[in-house]
C-alpha positions, 0 to 999 in steps of 0.5 A: 284772301277772300271774304264770305258774306252770308245772309240768313233769312230766319223763320218767323219768331226764331230770331231770339233763339237763333241769336242766343245759340249763335252767340253762345255756341256757334261763335265760340266754336268758330273761334276754337276752330280758328274761323276768322269771323269779321262781323255778324248781326241782324239787318237794320231793316229786317228783323228776320235777316242775319249776316255773317262775314268771314275771311279765308286764305282762299276758296280751297281753304274755305272749303276745307275749313267748312267741311271740317267745321260743319262735319265735326261731331262738335257741330253735329252734336252741338248747335247744328239742329237748333241753328238749322231749325231757325233758318228758312234760307241763306245766300252766300257771296264770296268776294276778293278781300283786296277789292272790298272798299271797307276795312276791318276797322270800319266794321267795328 
């Protein structure tokens, strides 16, 4: 298992739109596509910083999953435009899930 930690830097004054579209459209879509979302939310110290933590079986499975998800008509004709308009930049880290010092229950 691997864990992906993605940090989005949002454009000024887009946090509320991003959060609404993310929670009402993107998260339900990820559930339909069987994406294992562990946690998401705003940074405690930066109102324009948002994180998303997801688990995958492997790096290859992550690539396949994301290629299918982000290449789908559901994403492209759905929340993609609104989400992308809110994002200034993002960074992604991939870590070995076994090496994480926290458990799923710590994230609740």
